[in-house]
N, C-alpha and C positions, 0 to 999 in steps of 0.2 A: 538369421533365417527363421528362428523360432519366435521373433518379436511379434509376429502376427497372431500367435495363439491367445495371449491375454485379451487382445482386442476382439477376437472372434467369440471367446467365451462370454465377455462382457456384453457384446451385442446380442448374443443368443439369450442371455438371461434377461436383457432389457425387453426384447420383443415378446418374450414368453410370460412376463409378469402380469398379474391381474390388474385390471383398471382401478385407479384410485379415485377418491371422491372429488379431489380438486385438480384442475388442470389449468395451465397457462394459455393453452391454445386448443381450440376444438375445430376439427374439420369434419363437416357433415356432408355426406354425398348420398344421393338417391340413385341407385343403379337403374331405376326406371325412368329417370328424367334426363333425356338427351338434350344437349345444347346444340349439337350439329356435328358436321364433319370436323375432325381435328385438323387444324391448320398446320401444314408442314412446310411453310415457306422458309423455315429455319434450315432445312437440309436440302433445299432446291439446288444450292451451289456451295462450293467451298473453294478457298483460295490456295495457291501455291506460288513459289517464288518466281521461277522462270521456266520457259519451255525446255531448255536444254537439260535442266535437272531431271525432267521427266523421262529422259533416256537412260537414267541410272537404274540398276537393278534394285538398290535399296529403296529408292523413291517409289518404284512400281510396287514393290512388296508392301510398303506401308500404305499406299493408296488402296491396294486390294484389301488389306486388313480394315482400313477405315471405311471403305465402301460397304463391306459386309457388316461391320459393327454399328455404323452410324447412319447408313442409308443415303449418303450424299449422291445426288443425281447428275450434277454438272460440276465442272471444275474450270477455274479461270487462273491464268498466269500471265506474267509479263514475257516480253522478249521473243515472241513468235517469229518476228522478222529480223532479228538481230543477226550479226554475221556468224555467231556460233551455231546457228541453225542452217547456215549455208544456202539460204533461199535465193539470194539475188547477187549477181555480178554483172559486169559489162565486158564485152570483148574489146579488142584494141581499137575498133571503130566506134565504140560507144553504144553498141547494140545490147539490149538486155539478154541475160542468160538466166533462166529460171531453174530451180532445183528444189523439189519438194520431198526428197527421200526421208530426211529427218522428221519432217512434219508427219509424213505417212506413218512412220514407225511409231511415233507418239500417239497419233489419233487412232491408229489401229488398236493399240493397247487399250486406250480409253474405252472404245466401243466393245472390246473383248470382255471387259468387266462391267458392261452395261452402264457406262457413264458417257456423258456427252460434253463436248467442249463449249464453254462460254468464251467465244473467240475474241480476245483482246488484240486489236490490230496495232502493233508497235513492237519495238521502236524502229528507227529508220536504218535500213541497210546502208553501210558506209558509202557504197558506190552510188547511192541515190541521194545522199544527204547534202544539204546546203551548207553545212558547217561541221565543226569537229567537237562540239560540246557533248559530253557524255555524262552518264550517271552510273554509280555502283562500281564495284570491283570488276564486274564483267563488261563494263564500258558500253552500256546501251546508248546509242546516239539519239539525242533528244531534239534534233533540228528538223524543220519541215523539209519536204522533198525539194530538190533543186529543179525538178522538172515534173509538173503535174501530169503530163501525158505519160511519162514513164511510170509514175506512181500509180496512176489509174490502170495502166497496163499490167503492173504487178498484181494489183488487187483483182482485176478481172481474170487473169490467168490462174490465180490462187483459187478463187471462188468457182471458176469453171472446173478446175481440177477436183475440188471437193465434190462437185456435182457428178462428175464422171466416175469418181472412185466410190462414192458412198450413196449416190442417188439423190434426186431432188426431194423425195419424200423424207429422207433422213435429214438433209441439210436445212430444210425449212423448220425443223424442230430446234435448230441451234440459234444462238444469239451472236451477232457481230457488234462488238463495242469498239468505238474509234478512240484509240490512244488511252493514256493513263494520266490522270491528274494534271491536265494542261494548265490549270490555273496557278500551279506552283511554278512561276516563270523562272527559267534557267535552272530549275531542279529536274523537272520532268518534261518541260517543253520550252524551247528557247523563244518561241513566238509569243504574241499577245492574243487576246480574245478573238480579234478579227482573223488572225492567222489560223487559230483553231477552227473557227467556224468555216473558213475556206477549206481546210483539210477535211472537216466533217462532211461538208456539202459534196465535195468531189468523191469521197469514199462512199458515202451513202448512195449517191446516184449510180456509181459504178456497180455496187452490189445489187441494186434494184434492176439494173440493166440485164443481169443474169437471170433473176427471178424476182417478180414483185412480191412473192410470198416469203422471201428471205427477210429476217428481222434484223434491223440495224438501229443503233442508238448510241447515246452518250449523255453528258459530256465526261463521265467517269472522273468527276472532280473530287479534290480533297475538300473536306469540311463543308459539304452540302452546297458548294458554290455554283454559280452561274445557271441555276435551274430556270428561273423566270426568263433570263436572257436567252437561254438555249431554246426554250419553247417559243419565245417570241421570234427569234431568228428563223426557225423552221416554219412557223405559221406565216410570217410575212413574206418569205421567199419561196414558199411551196417546196421546201426541202423535206424529203421523207424521213420520218422518225417513228419508230415503233415502241421505244421504251426510253425512260430516263434512268441513268445510272449515276451514282455518286457514292461517297465514302464518309464514314464518321468513326471517331475513336473517343474513348472516355478520358482523355488526358486534359488536365487543367492547365498545365504550363510545361514548357520544355519544347524541344524541337526534335527532328529526326535524329535521335542519338544512337547511331548505328554501332558505336563502340562501347557504349555504356559509361562514358567518361563525363558526360554533361549532366545527365539526370532529368527525369520527368516526374510529374506528380499526378496521380490519378485524381479525377474530379470528385469532390464531395457531394455533388448533385446526384441524387438517386435517379433523376430523370435523364441523366446524360445518355447519349446514344439513342435511346428510345424516343426521347423528346424531339430530337432532330428528325427521326424518321416520320413521326406523326406530323411535324410541321411541314416537311417537304411534301408529304402526301396532300396536305391542304393547299400548298402552292400549286400543285398539279390540278387539283379539283377546281380551283378558281381560275385556271388559265384558259387559253383558247383551245387547248387539247386536254380536256378533263379526264379522258379515259386512257391516257397513256399508262403503260405498266411502269412500276417503280422497282428497280433492282438496286439494292445496296451491295455493290460488288466487292466491298471491303468493310469490315467492322471488327472491333475488338476493344478490350479495355485500354490498350496502349498501341501507339503507332510505331514503336521502335522494337527491333528484334533483339534488344538487350535489356529488357524490362522483366525482372523476376516475378512480377505479378502474373505473367503467363504460366509460370511453373507452380504458382501457389494454389492451395486449396480454395482461396478466395475466388479464383477465376470461374469455378463451376457455378456457384449461385449467381455470380455476375452475369454469366451467359443466360441462365434461366430467367433471371429478372428481365433482361432486355427482350428476350424472345416472348415472354408472357405479355409484356406491355405493347410490343410493336408488331408482332408477326401478322396481325390482321390488317395492318395498313400497307404492307409491302408485298410484292410478288416473290421477292427473295431477299434474304439477308445472308450474304456469303461470308462466313467467318474466315478471318485471315490469320493463320493458314492451317492446313492439316498436319504439316510436318516441320520439324526443325531443320530439315535438309533445305537450306535457304541461304543463299550466298550473296546477298546484296552487299554485305561488308566482307565478303570472302568466307572461306571455311572457318567455322568457329572452333575454338580451342578446348572447350570443356563440355562435358555431357549435359550439364544444366547451366545455361547461360542467359536465361530469360528469352529464349526463342519463341516465336509466334506459335509454334506447332502444338497440336494436340498430342503428338508423339515426339519423343526426343530421338537422337540419332540411333539409339540402340533398341528402338521399337518399344520403349517404356511408355506406358499410358499415363498421362497427366490427369489430374482431376478434371480439367476441361474436356478431355476425351470422354470421361464417364458422363458428363452432363449431356453430351450428344448421344451417347449410347443409351442412356436411360430414356431420353426422349424417343429414340427409335424403337424402344420396347413398348411404347404406348400404342394402343389399338386405334382404329380409325374413327370411332365415335366418341366425341368428348361429352362428358356429363356436366350438367349445371353445377356450379361450385362458387360459393361466395368468398372463399378464402383467396386472398391476393397472391399468395406465394405457394400455389399448388395447382396441379392439373390432374383431373380424373378422367379416365377413359374406360370403355368397355368394348368387348368384341361380340360377335354374333352369337357366341355360345354363353354369354352372360358372365364371362371372366372379367375381372375389374383390375385396373392398375391405378395407383395414386402416386404421383410424383410430388414431393413437398420439399421445401427448403426454407432456410433463413437467409436473408440478404442484409448484412450489416457492414457498413463501410468502417473498418477499424483503423484505417490510415489516419494519422493525426492531422494531416494538412500540410501547411507550408514549412513546417519545422524540419522535415526530412523528405528526401526524394525516394522514389520507388526502388532505385538501385541499392539503397541502404536498407530500407524498411523491410522489403519482402525477401531479403536474404537471411533474415533472422529466423530463429525458432519462435513461432507466433501462436502460443496456446490460445484456444478458443474459450470464451466465457460460457458457463452453463446458463441456459435460458429456461430450464424447467422442462415440462413434458408437452408433447403434442398428442392429443387424443384423436384417433381416427374413428369415425362412425359411418359405416356403410349400410344403407337400408335397401330393402327390396332385392336382396340376393336370393337365389334359389337355396333352400335349406339343403344341407348335406355336408360332406367332407371336402375340404379344400387343401391344396398345398399352398402355403404362404412363402413367398420368396421376398426377402428383405435385402436390398442392395443399398450401399452407402458410400459417400465420399465426404470428406471433411478433414478436420485436423487429425492427422495420424490415422486416418481411415481411407485407404486407397489414395494416400498422399505420398507419392513417390519422392518428392523433394525432401520431405521430412526424413525418410530413410537415408537418402543421399547425404543430408545434413548431419545425421548421426554418424556417418562414415567419415566425418570431417571434410566433406566436400572435395574428394580427390579430383585432381585435374584430369585424370584418365581412370576409366573403370576396367577392372579385370573381368574376365568371363564370370568368375564366381560372384563378384559384386553385382553384375548385371542380373544374374540369376536370382540373387538374394533380393534385390529391389523388386523384380517382377513377381517373385513368389509372395512377398509381403504386401503387394498392392495389385493382386490379380483380379480384383473385381468380383470374386465369387460371393454369391448371396448366402445368407443364413436361411436355411430351409426347414420349415416345421409343418406339421399337419394340424389343422384347426377345424373346428366344427361350427357351422352356422346353424343356429336353432330354427325352430319352426316359424318364429316371427321374422326370419330373414334379415336379422341385424347382426352385423359383425363390428366389434369394437376392439381397439388395441391402442396402447400407449407407446410412444417412442421418446426417449430422452433427447432433447434438442440442445445444441450448442450454437454459438455464432457460426453462421455460414456452413452448417451441416446441410447435406442433401440426402434424402431417402427416396428410394423407389420401392413401393410395396405392390407385389403382384398376388392376386388371389385366383388360383386356377382350380376349378371344381373337378373333382375326381368322379368318374362314371361310377354309378352304383353297381355292386356286383350282380351278375346274372342270377336269377332265382334258380333253385335246383329243378332239374327235369322231373316231371311226374310220370309214374308208371314204368313199365319195363320196355324192353326192346320190341 
């Protein structure tokens, strides 16, 4: 539990040391030079496993925490229409029976914490399915409907219900996405492209029959697939579409390794993920519908929930690098996922198993969580900044924040898979110092807050590793990990001289992330003159 003290002292000494004559990296920011509004497409939406998990108290507790800390505004998950949500049955005569009680409970909770649903419509209720093919431990049916009249009836009753319960003004702020990854035939959809386009057309027309203002889109494909085809189909057949959605992950090779026994390898391409987003944006701009919104409703370094890269300190700068490069090209990039409470392969057996989440089962914050929390602490005005691996912002009172990081792919490539490499202790190489220079600040006294994540700095997996990776954590071990990685900043008081320039050096290692906040203290009130 006391292992965090040397780190804290070392960081305190580092941020308080005087500037040296030589630096490896210089970041110069002018507080008077605004670039524009800070783009927050990165926290527009976040992912979760399936709807039924959202009825759990621990899931709801973690979403409330993540909403407050990271600022996510929408949430997307699978399985809204699967049988464990109790949405659809048929009576003995084959007449539909609808039930939206579980959905109401979930959506009421989301709205109570000021989040909105990004409504993924799937998978197929068994009573309405044309076959028995399923996916995941919870057996989501992936077949098209056996009867489109009944499918359209379900969608219309559902959307009518949303309208009655929440009001049209609220529902028109939501997004309706048709299905999930239909291009992965017999994994997420048993039909072909033509079958999906029929499903999309029927669903989109039904939603628009309730309100033309309700937003619907797709194709929610894996690997950026079917985008020109989707737009072409909608344009040629006058099918309504308000947005394009798709998914991308930074894996070079491997497949959906749910159990961690096959292995995947993270791409060595530093433009992975972001390059896909920029390319798809260009596909849309050059299409017959160039103004369609673009939503990446899933993205991460890896597409398997058993990849220890998700637990590693490497994930934090990975996230920041992709957001910096791509956020201006997309309307949202929904990180997959906010929590390790995720049961595609069933309940996981260990507290750190390479799960997608920003948080593990015990609410322990991973470095990935801190990447989003640091972003959420940035103010709404971004400052001009030529450094590729940093973001500077200011608020209306002249307070400044600088988020900076190193992004180095240390994975050696094909010689080892992620499931071996990222389970190791991976010390970070020293890179020298980063010198911060902020100009045009108001002279005076400031509180400086320095937050950090990196190797053994708010690096929960390293603390867990030092415990010899127990298969189960005691209450005391959970407390120890949380206390050693609680995200608390180093706080000091600094003076900005009359020239309005603030300078500071920070020691950098591979894949370190820093957030530096400068908050000006109000000058003391002058003493009153005269008597009563």
